[in-house]
N, C-alpha and C positions, 0 to 999 in steps of 0.2 A: 570392082563393087567391095565392101567390107565384109570379111568374113570373121565369125565369132567365135571364140573356142569353147568347147561342149558347157565348162560351168558358166562363159556367160550367155550360152543358149537358155541352160536351166531357169536361168536369172531373170531373163528377157521372158521368155512364154510363161512364167507366173508372174511378172508384172504385168502381162497381157490379159494374162486368166482374172488376176487382179482392176484390174480396169474396166474390161467387161463387167463386173459386178457393180462395179461404181456406175458405170452407165443404164445397167439396170435400175439399181436404188434412182437415180434420176428420170429415166422414166416413169419411174412410179409414183415420184413425186410431183411430176406434169400430170400423171392419168389422174392426179388429185387437185390438181386443177394451179397449180403454182410450177410454171412452166420456165427450166432455168435455160437459159441462150438458145435450147432448140427446143423445139416439139417431142413430143415422148417416143412417137414412131421413130424421129430420128434419130433418138438416142437409143433405142431399140437395133436402130439399121446400125448401129457404131458398134452397142455390145455384141452383136453379132460376128463382122467384122473383126475384131478384136478377140474374141474368142476362138474364132475360126482359124488366125495367127496367129493365136498364144498355143494355141493343137498341134499346130504344123510343126512351129519351131521345138514344143517338148518331143515330137515325135522324132524329127530329127535328129534332136541331139542324142534322145535313147538308140538311134539306131549308130550315131556314128560311136558310144561308150564300150560298146559289145564290140 
């Protein structure tokens, strides 16, 4: 399994959180009537999954730093 350094975990966690925000924006655009690749509910599921993984990685990085 791939082990990340703590600095890398912080960066990966932030990227996952930002990707989650982008997914929410795409879901909002889909709710207005313009679906891009997926339906709005699917974008929200992706946003939730990315946010959970992002928080998990950030928490893991914080505990390993101390």
